[in-house]
N, CA and C atoms of all chains as a GROMACS GRO file, in nm:
protein
  615
    1MET      N    1  11.622  12.319   9.305
    1MET     CA    2  11.705  12.297   9.182
    1MET      C    3  11.724  12.416   9.104
    2ILE      N    4  11.840  12.425   9.030
    2ILE     CA    5  11.869  12.543   8.945
    2ILE      C    6  11.884  12.494   8.805
    3LEU      N    7  11.876  12.590   8.713
    3LEU     CA    8  11.892  12.557   8.576
    3LEU      C    9  12.026  12.629   8.534
    4GLY      N   10  12.109  12.548   8.460
    4GLY     CA   11  12.226  12.612   8.416
    4GLY      C   12  12.283  12.547   8.291
    5ARG      N   13  12.400  12.601   8.246
    5ARG     CA   14  12.456  12.541   8.122
    5ARG      C   15  12.601  12.495   8.152
    6VAL      N   16  12.632  12.372   8.113
    6VAL     CA   17  12.766  12.315   8.133
    6VAL      C   18  12.860  12.396   8.047
    7ILE      N   19  12.965  12.450   8.111
    7ILE     CA   20  13.059  12.528   8.036
    7ILE      C   21  13.202  12.466   8.042
    8GLY      N   22  13.217  12.357   8.115
    8GLY     CA   23  13.351  12.294   8.125
    8GLY      C   24  13.352  12.175   8.219
    9GLN      N   25  13.470  12.123   8.229
    9GLN     CA   26  13.488  12.004   8.319
    9GLN      C   27  13.615  12.032   8.400
   10VAL      N   28  13.616  11.972   8.522
   10VAL     CA   29  13.737  11.983   8.598
   10VAL      C   30  13.806  11.851   8.623
   11TRP      N   31  13.930  11.849   8.613
   11TRP     CA   32  14.006  11.721   8.639
   11TRP      C   33  14.087  11.744   8.760
   12ALA      N   34  14.096  11.639   8.837
   12ALA     CA   35  14.182  11.650   8.957
   12ALA      C   36  14.237  11.509   8.996
   13ALA      N   37  14.372  11.500   9.001
   13ALA     CA   38  14.437  11.372   9.025
   13ALA      C   39  14.425  11.340   9.176
   14ARG      N   40  14.456  11.442   9.249
   14ARG     CA   41  14.441  11.420   9.397
   14ARG      C   42  14.310  11.472   9.442
   15ARG      N   43  14.231  11.377   9.489
   15ARG     CA   44  14.093  11.420   9.534
   15ARG      C   45  14.048  11.320   9.651
   16ASP      N   46  13.948  11.362   9.717
   16ASP     CA   47  13.890  11.280   9.822
   16ASP      C   48  13.860  11.140   9.764
   17ALA      N   49  13.891  11.032   9.848
   17ALA     CA   50  13.872  10.902   9.805
   17ALA      C   51  13.726  10.870   9.754
   18ARG      N   52  13.631  10.938   9.814
   18ARG     CA   53  13.495  10.910   9.783
   18ARG      C   54  13.458  10.976   9.649
   19LEU      N   55  13.540  11.066   9.602
   19LEU     CA   56  13.514  11.132   9.475
   19LEU      C   57  13.593  11.066   9.359
   20GLN      N   58  13.662  10.968   9.385
   20GLN     CA   59  13.747  10.913   9.274
   20GLN      C   60  13.678  10.897   9.144
   21ARG      N   61  13.557  10.844   9.147
   21ARG     CA   62  13.500  10.812   9.026
   21ARG      C   63  13.402  10.915   8.971
   22ALA      N   64  13.396  11.034   9.046
   22ALA     CA   65  13.307  11.139   9.011
   22ALA      C   66  13.352  11.226   8.899
   23LYS      N   67  13.263  11.249   8.805
   23LYS     CA   68  13.289  11.347   8.697
   23LYS      C   69  13.249  11.484   8.742
   24LEU      N   70  13.337  11.581   8.728
   24LEU     CA   71  13.310  11.710   8.786
   24LEU      C   72  13.285  11.811   8.670
   25LEU      N   73  13.167  11.875   8.676
   25LEU     CA   74  13.144  11.961   8.559
   25LEU      C   75  13.134  12.107   8.617
   26VAL      N   76  13.166  12.208   8.529
   26VAL     CA   77  13.153  12.345   8.570
   26VAL      C   78  13.022  12.392   8.510
   27VAL      N   79  12.931  12.446   8.583
   27VAL     CA   80  12.802  12.493   8.539
   27VAL      C   81  12.782  12.641   8.559
   28ARG      N   82  12.736  12.710   8.458
   28ARG     CA   83  12.706  12.852   8.471
   28ARG      C   84  12.550  12.858   8.495
   29PRO      N   85  12.507  12.904   8.602
   29PRO     CA   86  12.357  12.913   8.626
   29PRO      C   87  12.291  13.015   8.528
   30HIS      N   88  12.175  12.975   8.484
   30HIS     CA   89  12.096  13.075   8.413
   30HIS      C   90  12.032  13.171   8.498
   31ALA      N   91  12.005  13.293   8.444
   31ALA     CA   92  11.941  13.405   8.514
   31ALA      C   93  12.033  13.426   8.644
   32ILE      N   94  11.966  13.467   8.749
   32ILE     CA   95  12.049  13.513   8.868
   32ILE      C   96  12.049  13.399   8.963
   33TYR      N   97  12.171  13.367   9.013
   33TYR     CA   98  12.193  13.259   9.111
   33TYR      C   99  12.276  13.325   9.222
   34GLU      N  100  12.227  13.322   9.342
   34GLU     CA  101  12.298  13.394   9.448
   34GLU      C  102  12.355  13.291   9.558
   35PRO      N  103  12.458  13.239   9.534
   35PRO     CA  104  12.518  13.145   9.627
   35PRO      C  105  12.579  13.226   9.741
   36ALA      N  106  12.619  13.164   9.853
   36ALA     CA  107  12.676  13.230   9.961
   36ALA      C  108  12.816  13.286   9.936
   37PHE      N  109  12.868  13.250   9.825
   37PHE     CA  110  13.002  13.293   9.800
   37PHE      C  111  12.998  13.368   9.654
   38ALA      N  112  13.089  13.465   9.639
   38ALA     CA  113  13.084  13.549   9.522
   38ALA      C  114  13.140  13.482   9.398
   39THR      N  115  13.063  13.420   9.323
   39THR     CA  116  13.105  13.354   9.200
   39THR      C  117  12.991  13.336   9.106
   40ARG      N  118  13.022  13.317   8.983
   40ARG     CA  119  12.906  13.309   8.884
   40ARG      C  120  12.902  13.168   8.829
   41HIS      N  121  12.962  13.073   8.892
   41HIS     CA  122  12.963  12.932   8.848
   41HIS      C  123  12.955  12.837   8.964
   42LEU      N  124  12.937  12.713   8.937
   42LEU     CA  125  12.950  12.611   9.038
   42LEU      C  126  12.999  12.481   8.980
   43VAL      N  127  13.064  12.403   9.066
   43VAL     CA  128  13.118  12.276   9.019
   43VAL      C  129  13.018  12.167   9.077
   44ALA      N  130  12.972  12.079   8.986
   44ALA     CA  131  12.879  11.981   9.025
   44ALA      C  132  12.922  11.839   8.978
   45THR      N  133  12.888  11.741   9.057
   45THR     CA  134  12.916  11.603   9.008
   45THR      C  135  12.813  11.572   8.900
   46ASP      N  136  12.838  11.474   8.821
   46ASP     CA  137  12.753  11.442   8.703
   46ASP      C  138  12.688  11.307   8.718
   47ASP      N  139  12.561  11.296   8.726
   47ASP     CA  140  12.492  11.168   8.730
   47ASP      C  141  12.438  11.121   8.592
   48VAL      N  142  12.430  11.209   8.500
   48VAL     CA  143  12.361  11.178   8.372
   48VAL      C  144  12.445  11.186   8.253
   49ASP      N  145  12.578  11.198   8.266
   49ASP     CA  146  12.676  11.202   8.153
   49ASP      C  147  12.637  11.323   8.061
   50ALA      N  148  12.638  11.445   8.125
   50ALA     CA  149  12.606  11.568   8.042
   50ALA      C  150  12.746  11.615   7.983
   51GLY      N  151  12.731  11.692   7.877
   51GLY     CA  152  12.848  11.743   7.812
   51GLY      C  153  12.847  11.891   7.800
   52VAL      N  154  12.961  11.951   7.760
   52VAL     CA  155  12.969  12.099   7.750
   52VAL      C  156  12.868  12.147   7.649
   53GLY      N  157  12.797  12.254   7.691
   53GLY     CA  158  12.689  12.307   7.606
   53GLY      C  159  12.552  12.260   7.647
   54ASP      N  160  12.541  12.153   7.720
   54ASP     CA  161  12.409  12.108   7.761
   54ASP      C  162  12.344  12.195   7.864
   55ASP      N  163  12.218  12.218   7.848
   55ASP     CA  164  12.148  12.279   7.963
   55ASP      C  165  12.108  12.172   8.058
   56VAL      N  166  12.127  12.204   8.184
   56VAL     CA  167  12.111  12.095   8.286
   56VAL      C  168  12.034  12.147   8.408
   57ILE      N  169  11.974  12.046   8.487
   57ILE     CA  170  11.911  12.070   8.612
   57ILE      C  171  12.018  12.029   8.720
   58VAL      N  172  12.042  12.119   8.811
   58VAL     CA  173  12.140  12.096   8.922
   58VAL      C  174  12.072  12.093   9.052
   59CYS      N  175  12.088  11.992   9.132
   59CYS     CA  176  12.026  11.980   9.264
   59CYS      C  177  12.139  12.020   9.357
   60LEU      N  178  12.093  12.089   9.470
   60LEU     CA  179  12.186  12.138   9.569
   60LEU      C  180  12.166  12.072   9.704
   61GLY      N  181  12.264  12.063   9.784
   61GLY     CA  182  12.252  12.014   9.920
   61GLY      C  183  12.237  11.866   9.936
   62ALA      N  184  12.157  11.822  10.041
   62ALA     CA  185  12.140  11.684  10.070
   62ALA      C  186  12.106  11.597   9.956
   63PRO      N  187  12.009  11.631   9.868
   63PRO     CA  188  11.974  11.537   9.756
   63PRO      C  189  12.092  11.518   9.665
   64ALA      N  190  12.181  11.617   9.654
   64ALA     CA  191  12.302  11.601   9.564
   64ALA      C  192  12.385  11.499   9.634
   65ARG      N  193  12.399  11.494   9.767
   65ARG     CA  194  12.482  11.396   9.834
   65ARG      C  195  12.420  11.254   9.815
   66ALA      N  196  12.286  11.253   9.842
   66ALA     CA  197  12.216  11.128   9.829
   66ALA      C  198  12.237  11.062   9.688
   67SER      N  199  12.234  11.152   9.591
   67SER     CA  200  12.248  11.101   9.446
   67SER      C  201  12.392  11.052   9.421
   68ALA      N  202  12.484  11.123   9.495
   68ALA     CA  203  12.626  11.087   9.465
   68ALA      C  204  12.669  10.964   9.546
   69GLY      N  205  12.588  10.909   9.634
   69GLY     CA  206  12.614  10.785   9.697
   69GLY      C  207  12.588  10.783   9.844
   70GLY      N  208  12.554  10.887   9.911
   70GLY     CA  209  12.532  10.884  10.051
   70GLY      C  210  12.554  11.018  10.121
   71ASN      N  211  12.503  11.023  10.234
   71ASN     CA  212  12.507  11.149  10.310
   71ASN      C  213  12.646  11.192  10.357
   72ASP      N  214  12.746  11.098  10.348
   72ASP     CA  215  12.880  11.134  10.391
   72ASP      C  216  12.965  11.179  10.278
   73MET      N  217  12.904  11.190  10.154
   73MET     CA  218  12.981  11.232  10.038
   73MET      C  219  13.020  11.382  10.044
   74PRO      N  220  13.138  11.424  10.005
   74PRO     CA  221  13.183  11.563  10.003
   74PRO      C  222  13.135  11.632   9.879
   75VAL      N  223  12.998  11.640   9.865
   75VAL     CA  224  12.940  11.696   9.746
   75VAL      C  225  12.824  11.790   9.793
   76ASP      N  226  12.812  11.901   9.717
   76ASP     CA  227  12.688  11.980   9.754
   76ASP      C  228  12.611  12.025   9.628
   77ALA      N  229  12.650  11.968   9.512
   77ALA     CA  230  12.580  12.003   9.386
   77ALA      C  231  12.597  11.888   9.291
   78ALA      N  232  12.484  11.844   9.230
   78ALA     CA  233  12.492  11.738   9.133
   78ALA      C  234  12.403  11.762   9.018
   79VAL      N  235  12.453  11.738   8.895
   79VAL     CA  236  12.376  11.751   8.771
   79VAL      C  237  12.285  11.625   8.768
   80MET      N  238  12.150  11.655   8.763
   80MET     CA  239  12.055  11.551   8.772
   80MET      C  240  11.973  11.528   8.645
   81GLY      N  241  11.984  11.620   8.555
   81GLY     CA  242  11.906  11.594   8.431
   81GLY      C  243  11.952  11.682   8.320
   82VAL      N  244  11.940  11.637   8.193
   82VAL     CA  245  11.977  11.718   8.082
   82VAL      C  246  11.850  11.762   8.016
   83VAL      N  247  11.834  11.904   8.006
   83VAL     CA  248  11.709  11.962   7.962
   83VAL      C  249  11.689  11.944   7.816
   84ASP      N  250  11.572  11.887   7.781
   84ASP     CA  251  11.531  11.881   7.638
   84ASP      C  252  11.462  12.005   7.592
   85ARG      N  253  11.375  12.054   7.675
   85ARG     CA  254  11.288  12.167   7.636
   85ARG      C  255  11.236  12.246   7.758
   86ILE      N  256  11.223  12.374   7.737
   86ILE     CA  257  11.167  12.456   7.849
   86ILE      C  258  11.043  12.529   7.784
   87ASP      N  259  10.930  12.509   7.843
   87ASP     CA  260  10.809  12.578   7.798
   87ASP      C  261  10.792  12.699   7.885
   88LEU      N  262  10.816  12.815   7.825
   88LEU     CA  263  10.798  12.949   7.899
   88LEU      C  264  10.663  13.012   7.850
   89SER      N  265  10.588  13.045   7.957
   89SER     CA  266  10.464  13.121   7.927
   89SER      C  267  10.488  13.271   7.926
   90PRO      N  268  10.481  13.334   7.813
   90PRO     CA  269  10.502  13.486   7.810
   90PRO      C  270  10.410  13.564   7.900
   91ASP      N  271  10.284  13.518   7.905
   91ASP     CA  272  10.189  13.585   7.988
   91ASP      C  273  10.234  13.577   8.132
   92ALA      N  274  10.266  13.458   8.178
   92ALA     CA  275  10.310  13.433   8.312
   92ALA      C  276  10.432  13.520   8.348
   93MET      N  277  10.525  13.524   8.244
   93MET     CA  278  10.645  13.598   8.271
   93MET      C  279  10.613  13.750   8.287
   94ARG      N  280  10.523  13.799   8.209
   94ARG     CA  281  10.484  13.934   8.221
   94ARG      C  282  10.416  13.967   8.354
   95ALA      N  283  10.330  13.866   8.394
   95ALA     CA  284  10.265  13.881   8.522
   95ALA      C  285  10.364  13.880   8.645
   96ALA      N  286  10.469  13.794   8.627
   96ALA     CA  287  10.568  13.791   8.728
   96ALA      C  288  10.669  13.913   8.723
   97GLY      N  289  10.647  13.997   8.626
   97GLY     CA  290  10.736  14.109   8.607
   97GLY      C  291  10.877  14.060   8.575
   98ALA      N  292  10.882  13.949   8.511
   98ALA     CA  293  11.018  13.892   8.491
   98ALA      C  294  11.084  13.954   8.369
   99GLY      N  295  11.003  14.011   8.277
   99GLY     CA  296  11.065  14.077   8.160
   99GLY      C  297  11.133  13.982   8.063
  100PRO      N  298  11.196  14.036   7.964
  100PRO     CA  299  11.261  13.945   7.864
  100PRO      C  300  11.394  13.897   7.910
  101GLY      N  301  11.443  13.939   8.027
  101GLY     CA  302  11.578  13.899   8.070
  101GLY      C  303  11.595  13.754   8.093
  102ILE      N  304  11.482  13.693   8.144
  102ILE     CA  305  11.491  13.544   8.164
  102ILE      C  306  11.502  13.473   8.031
  103LYS      N  307  11.425  13.512   7.940
  103LYS     CA  308  11.429  13.447   7.809
  103LYS      C  309  11.569  13.463   7.746
  104ARG      N  310  11.627  13.580   7.765
  104ARG     CA  311  11.755  13.606   7.711
  104ARG      C  312  11.861  13.510   7.780
  105ALA      N  313  11.848  13.497   7.903
  105ALA     CA  314  11.943  13.410   7.986
  105ALA      C  315  11.926  13.265   7.939
  106LEU      N  316  11.812  13.224   7.896
  106LEU     CA  317  11.790  13.088   7.852
  106LEU      C  318  11.833  13.060   7.712
  107THR      N  319  11.860  13.170   7.639
  107THR     CA  320  11.899  13.144   7.493
  107THR      C  321  12.038  13.196   7.466
  108LEU      N  322  12.127  13.204   7.564
  108LEU     CA  323  12.262  13.248   7.543
  108LEU      C  324  12.325  13.139   7.455
  109PRO      N  325  12.432  13.179   7.373
  109PRO     CA  326  12.502  13.080   7.294
  109PRO      C  327  12.575  12.984   7.378
  110PRO      N  328  12.610  12.866   7.325
  110PRO     CA  329  12.678  12.766   7.405
  110PRO      C  330  12.820  12.808   7.464
  111ASP      N  331  12.880  12.907   7.395
  111ASP     CA  332  13.009  12.941   7.450
  111ASP      C  333  13.003  13.055   7.553
  112ALA      N  334  12.884  13.100   7.584
  112ALA     CA  335  12.863  13.209   7.682
  112ALA      C  336  12.919  13.165   7.811
  113GLY      N  337  12.989  13.262   7.881
  113GLY     CA  338  13.042  13.242   8.012
  113GLY      C  339  13.186  13.179   8.010
  114THR      N  340  13.234  13.138   7.892
  114THR     CA  341  13.369  13.082   7.888
  114THR      C  342  13.467  13.187   7.861
  115LYS      N  343  13.425  13.315   7.830
  115LYS     CA  344  13.525  13.408   7.805
  115LYS      C  345  13.550  13.503   7.918
  116MET      N  346  11.070  12.938  10.312
  116MET     CA  347  10.997  12.927  10.179
  116MET      C  348  11.001  13.066  10.110
  117ILE      N  349  10.986  13.068   9.992
  117ILE     CA  350  10.979  13.188   9.915
  117ILE      C  351  10.851  13.196   9.833
  118ARG      N  352  10.813  13.319   9.793
  118ARG     CA  353  10.701  13.331   9.702
  118ARG      C  354  10.754  13.347   9.562
  119GLY      N  355  10.669  13.294   9.470
  119GLY     CA  356  10.715  13.318   9.324
  119GLY      C  357  10.591  13.293   9.236
  120THR      N  358  10.625  13.308   9.107
  120THR     CA  359  10.522  13.288   9.001
  120THR      C  360  10.575  13.182   8.909
  121VAL      N  361  10.488  13.082   8.873
  121VAL     CA  362  10.521  12.979   8.784
  121VAL      C  363  10.527  13.042   8.644
  122VAL      N  364  10.642  13.027   8.574
  122VAL     CA  365  10.652  13.089   8.442
  122VAL      C  366  10.675  12.979   8.327
  123GLY      N  367  10.688  12.854   8.367
  123GLY     CA  368  10.709  12.762   8.268
  123GLY      C  369  10.741  12.618   8.323
  124GLN      N  370  10.767  12.522   8.231
  124GLN     CA  371  10.790  12.390   8.269
  124GLN      C  372  10.920  12.345   8.207
  125VAL      N  373  10.992  12.251   8.271
  125VAL     CA  374  11.124  12.203   8.222
  125VAL      C  375  11.100  12.056   8.191
  126TRP      N  376  11.154  12.015   8.073
  126TRP     CA  377  11.140  11.879   8.027
  126TRP      C  378  11.282  11.816   8.015
  127ALA      N  379  11.304  11.698   8.076
  127ALA     CA  380  11.436  11.629   8.066
  127ALA      C  381  11.409  11.489   8.051
  128THR      N  382  11.455  11.421   7.941
  128THR     CA  383  11.448  11.283   7.927
  128THR      C  384  11.553  11.208   7.997
  129ARG      N  385  11.675  11.258   7.988
  129ARG     CA  386  11.787  11.206   8.053
  129ARG      C  387  11.799  11.268   8.195
  130LYS      N  388  11.763  11.187   8.297
  130LYS     CA  389  11.773  11.240   8.431
  130LYS      C  390  11.800  11.132   8.531
  131ALA      N  391  11.852  11.179   8.651
  131ALA     CA  392  11.876  11.083   8.758
  131ALA      C  393  11.753  11.005   8.787
  132ARG      N  394  11.772  10.874   8.826
  132ARG     CA  395  11.658  10.786   8.856
  132ARG      C  396  11.554  10.841   8.948
  133GLY      N  397  11.605  10.906   9.058
  133GLY     CA  398  11.525  10.957   9.165
  133GLY      C  399  11.437  11.078   9.114
  134LEU      N  400  11.474  11.136   8.999
  134LEU     CA  401  11.403  11.249   8.948
  134LEU      C  402  11.285  11.209   8.855
  135GLU      N  403  11.275  11.082   8.822
  135GLU     CA  404  11.173  11.037   8.732
  135GLU      C  405  11.034  11.052   8.801
  136GLY      N  406  10.941  11.087   8.725
  136GLY     CA  407  10.800  11.104   8.777
  136GLY      C  408  10.782  11.241   8.836
  137GLN      N  409  10.882  11.320   8.860
  137GLN     CA  410  10.859  11.458   8.912
  137GLN      C  411  10.831  11.551   8.797
  138THR      N  412  10.726  11.638   8.825
  138THR     CA  413  10.699  11.749   8.739
  138THR      C  414  10.788  11.870   8.777
  139LEU      N  415  10.864  11.918   8.692
  139LEU     CA  416  10.956  12.029   8.722
  139LEU      C  417  10.910  12.153   8.656
  140LEU      N  418  10.880  12.253   8.740
  140LEU     CA  419  10.833  12.388   8.699
  140LEU      C  420  10.936  12.482   8.724
  141LEU      N  421  10.940  12.594   8.632
  141LEU     CA  422  11.028  12.698   8.646
  141LEU      C  423  10.950  12.813   8.720
  142VAL      N  424  11.008  12.855   8.830
  142VAL     CA  425  10.942  12.960   8.919
  142VAL      C  426  11.028  13.086   8.917
  143ALA      N  427  10.968  13.201   8.894
  143ALA     CA  428  11.040  13.325   8.904
  143ALA      C  429  11.014  13.375   9.047
  144ALA      N  430  11.110  13.390   9.129
  144ALA     CA  431  11.098  13.426   9.263
  144ALA      C  432  11.056  13.570   9.283
  145CYS      N  433  10.980  13.603   9.386
  145CYS     CA  434  10.932  13.739   9.421
  145CYS      C  435  10.997  13.782   9.549
  146ASP      N  436  10.998  13.914   9.570
  146ASP     CA  437  11.032  13.965   9.706
  146ASP      C  438  10.901  13.968   9.785
  147ALA      N  439  10.911  14.024   9.908
  147ALA     CA  440  10.801  14.025   9.998
  147ALA      C  441  10.673  14.098   9.945
  148GLU      N  442  10.703  14.197   9.860
  148GLU     CA  443  10.590  14.275   9.798
  148GLU      C  444  10.533  14.210   9.665
  149GLY      N  445  10.585  14.096   9.634
  149GLY     CA  446  10.542  14.028   9.511
  149GLY      C  447  10.612  14.068   9.386
  150ARG      N  448  10.710  14.154   9.392
  150ARG     CA  449  10.788  14.198   9.279
  150ARG      C  450  10.893  14.089   9.236
  151ALA      N  451  10.910  14.067   9.103
  151ALA     CA  452  11.005  13.964   9.063
  151ALA      C  453  11.150  14.013   9.096
  152THR      N  454  11.230  13.919   9.143
  152THR     CA  455  11.372  13.947   9.178
  152THR      C  456  11.465  13.916   9.063
  153GLY      N  457  11.413  13.839   8.963
  153GLY     CA  458  11.502  13.804   8.852
  153GLY      C  459  11.562  13.666   8.884
  154ARG      N  460  11.533  13.613   8.995
  154ARG     CA  461  11.594  13.476   9.035
  154ARG      C  462  11.493  13.368   8.983
  155LEU      N  463  11.548  13.268   8.936
  155LEU     CA  464  11.471  13.149   8.886
  155LEU      C  465  11.510  13.026   8.966
  156VAL      N  466  11.406  12.946   9.000
  156VAL     CA  467  11.428  12.820   9.068
  156VAL      C  468  11.345  12.713   8.993
  157VAL      N  469  11.404  12.591   8.989
  157VAL     CA  470  11.327  12.476   8.936
  157VAL      C  471  11.271  12.400   9.053
  158ALA      N  472  11.140  12.389   9.060
  158ALA     CA  473  11.080  12.328   9.175
  158ALA      C  474  10.989  12.206   9.128
  159SER      N  475  10.989  12.105   9.215
  159SER     CA  476  10.900  11.990   9.188
  159SER      C  477  10.757  12.028   9.220
  160ASP      N  478  10.659  11.978   9.143
  160ASP     CA  479  10.524  12.014   9.161
  160ASP      C  480  10.438  11.889   9.187
  161THR      N  481  10.368  11.891   9.300
  161THR     CA  482  10.272  11.793   9.330
  161THR      C  483  10.132  11.842   9.338
  162LEU      N  484  10.111  11.969   9.313
  162LEU     CA  485   9.979  12.035   9.337
  162LEU      C  486   9.917  12.072   9.203
  163ASP      N  487   9.978  12.034   9.090
  163ASP     CA  488   9.926  12.066   8.965
  163ASP      C  489   9.914  12.218   8.939
  164ALA      N  490  10.024  12.283   8.970
  164ALA     CA  491  10.027  12.430   8.945
  164ALA      C  492  10.045  12.458   8.799
  165ARG      N  493   9.985  12.575   8.754
  165ARG     CA  494   9.992  12.611   8.607
  165ARG      C  495  10.078  12.734   8.588
  166ALA      N  496  10.115  12.766   8.475
  166ALA     CA  497  10.192  12.889   8.450
  166ALA      C  498  10.100  13.008   8.483
  167GLY      N  499  10.156  13.103   8.558
  167GLY     CA  500  10.089  13.211   8.596
  167GLY      C  501  10.036  13.217   8.740
  168ASP      N  502  10.044  13.086   8.798
  168ASP     CA  503   9.997  13.074   8.935
  168ASP      C  504  10.106  13.131   9.031
  169ASP      N  505  10.058  13.201   9.134
  169ASP     CA  506  10.146  13.247   9.247
  169ASP      C  507  10.165  13.125   9.343
  170VAL      N  508  10.285  13.098   9.375
  170VAL     CA  509  10.312  12.972   9.456
  170VAL      C  510  10.402  13.014   9.569
  171THR      N  511  10.416  12.923   9.668
  171THR     CA  512  10.528  12.924   9.760
  171THR      C  513  10.616  12.803   9.738
  172VAL      N  514  10.742  12.822   9.745
  172VAL     CA  515  10.838  12.716   9.718
  172VAL      C  516  10.921  12.686   9.844
  173ALA      N  517  10.915  12.556   9.884
  173ALA     CA  518  10.990  12.520  10.006
  173ALA      C  519  11.126  12.460   9.964
  174PHE      N  520  11.232  12.490  10.040
  174PHE     CA  521  11.363  12.435  10.002
  174PHE      C  522  11.410  12.331  10.116
  175GLY      N  523  11.510  12.256  10.085
  175GLY     CA  524  11.575  12.173  10.174
  175GLY      C  525  11.486  12.054  10.219
  176SER      N  526  11.490  12.028  10.352
  176SER     CA  527  11.411  11.913  10.397
  176SER      C  528  11.261  11.943  10.390
  177GLY      N  529  11.226  12.077  10.393
  177GLY     CA  530  11.090  12.118  10.381
  177GLY      C  531  11.036  12.065  10.241
  178ALA      N  532  11.124  12.079  10.133
  178ALA     CA  533  11.092  12.036  10.002
  178ALA      C  534  11.070  11.884  10.002
  179ARG      N  535  11.158  11.811  10.066
  179ARG     CA  536  11.143  11.664  10.068
  179ARG      C  537  11.012  11.624  10.146
  180ASN      N  538  10.976  11.702  10.249
  180ASN     CA  539  10.851  11.668  10.319
  180ASN      C  540  10.725  11.683  10.233
  181VAL      N  541  10.738  11.769  10.123
  181VAL     CA  542  10.628  11.790  10.036
  181VAL      C  543  10.606  11.665   9.957
  182LEU      N  544  10.719  11.602   9.913
  182LEU     CA  545  10.714  11.488   9.826
  182LEU      C  546  10.683  11.361   9.904
  183GLY      N  547  10.739  11.342  10.018
  183GLY     CA  548  10.721  11.224  10.100
  183GLY      C  549  10.742  11.258  10.246
  184PRO      N  550  10.641  11.246  10.324
  184PRO     CA  551  10.651  11.284  10.468
  184PRO      C  552  10.737  11.192  10.546
  185GLY      N  553  10.775  11.233  10.661
  185GLY     CA  554  10.854  11.148  10.748
  185GLY      C  555  11.000  11.188  10.760
  186PRO      N  556  11.067  11.147  10.869
  186PRO     CA  557  11.203  11.189  10.894
  186PRO      C  558  11.302  11.106  10.806
  187ASN      N  559  11.252  10.994  10.753
  187ASN     CA  560  11.344  10.909  10.676
  187ASN      C  561  11.327  10.921  10.524
  188ASN      N  562  11.324  11.051  10.484
  188ASN     CA  563  11.308  11.078  10.340
  188ASN      C  564  11.426  11.144  10.278
  189ARG      N  565  11.545  11.116  10.340
  189ARG     CA  566  11.667  11.178  10.300
  189ARG      C  567  11.714  11.134  10.163
  190ASP      N  568  11.662  11.018  10.117
  190ASP     CA  569  11.712  10.970   9.993
  190ASP      C  570  11.622  11.020   9.874
  191LEU      N  571  11.522  11.107   9.905
  191LEU     CA  572  11.438  11.165   9.802
  191LEU      C  573  11.522  11.272   9.729
  192LEU      N  574  11.527  11.272   9.595
  192LEU     CA  575  11.610  11.365   9.524
  192LEU      C  576  11.531  11.492   9.485
  193CYS      N  577  11.519  11.579   9.588
  193CYS     CA  578  11.444  11.702   9.561
  193CYS      C  579  11.499  11.808   9.658
  194ASP      N  580  11.528  11.928   9.611
  194ASP     CA  581  11.580  12.036   9.694
  194ASP      C  582  11.489  12.163   9.686
  195ALA      N  583  11.382  12.156   9.604
  195ALA     CA  584  11.283  12.265   9.604
  195ALA      C  585  11.150  12.208   9.557
  196ALA      N  586  11.048  12.250   9.620
  196ALA     CA  587  10.911  12.192   9.587
  196ALA      C  588  10.812  12.296   9.609
  197ILE      N  589  10.704  12.296   9.530
  197ILE     CA  590  10.595  12.391   9.544
  197ILE      C  591  10.509  12.341   9.668
  198ALA      N  592  10.495  12.426   9.766
  198ALA     CA  593  10.435  12.385   9.887
  198ALA      C  594  10.287  12.432   9.891
  199ALA      N  595  10.253  12.539   9.821
  199ALA     CA  596  10.118  12.593   9.825
  199ALA      C  597  10.101  12.688   9.699
  200ILE      N  598   9.975  12.686   9.656
  200ILE     CA  599   9.935  12.778   9.544
  200ILE      C  600   9.864  12.896   9.611
  201VAL      N  601   9.919  13.010   9.600
  201VAL     CA  602   9.867  13.128   9.672
  201VAL      C  603   9.745  13.184   9.601
  202GLU      N  604   9.640  13.216   9.679
  202GLU     CA  605   9.516  13.271   9.625
  202GLU      C  606   9.514  13.424   9.662
  203GLY      N  607   9.570  13.462   9.772
  203GLY     CA  608   9.572  13.597   9.808
  203GLY      C  609   9.673  13.626   9.908
  204ALA      N  610   9.725  13.752   9.914
  204ALA     CA  611   9.824  13.780  10.022
  204ALA      C  612   9.795  13.926  10.065
  205GLY      N  613   9.810  13.958  10.192
  205GLY     CA  614   9.788  14.081  10.237
  205GLY      C  615   9.913  14.156  10.288
   0.00000   0.00000   0.00000
């Protein structure tokens, strides 16, 4: 699963029949996310009625399909939770060599990534 | 699987039904030498890992097998899970 922030929504009139009722959100992953394709965002179906500005948990791959309705769904990412709180351990981050960058990524303003 | 260090915990009240009951930890991924890569992953935890623990994280069907064994666990909503807490590495 990855952590990200909802930065928008996608509407599409013509779409796969199995996606007719799906709400499609644009999510900007926090910190570094390295998909197989060169982009800094992903589009995910929404299971929990998340809105723009929400920090969310996104599940990738087969669980996203299972959540969307079955293994034949044309989906590879699904928003599965709206984050209330993240407890970060400064000691553990230091030990991991993670530095302040992660904390900065988690505290970007809601409109980050939209410009 | 990858190696990483647990740096925190993620709390979500509103979540998909299949995610209920899962403890979600934030793991900073390491490279082969144990240096942080800056990558973060949210992983389910069944081993009671704590912040600061070095862990290995399994993805895909390997992650589902951590939560529930067997070939018929495709409906488990999990794509990353902590598979082991590392005590030492050479």
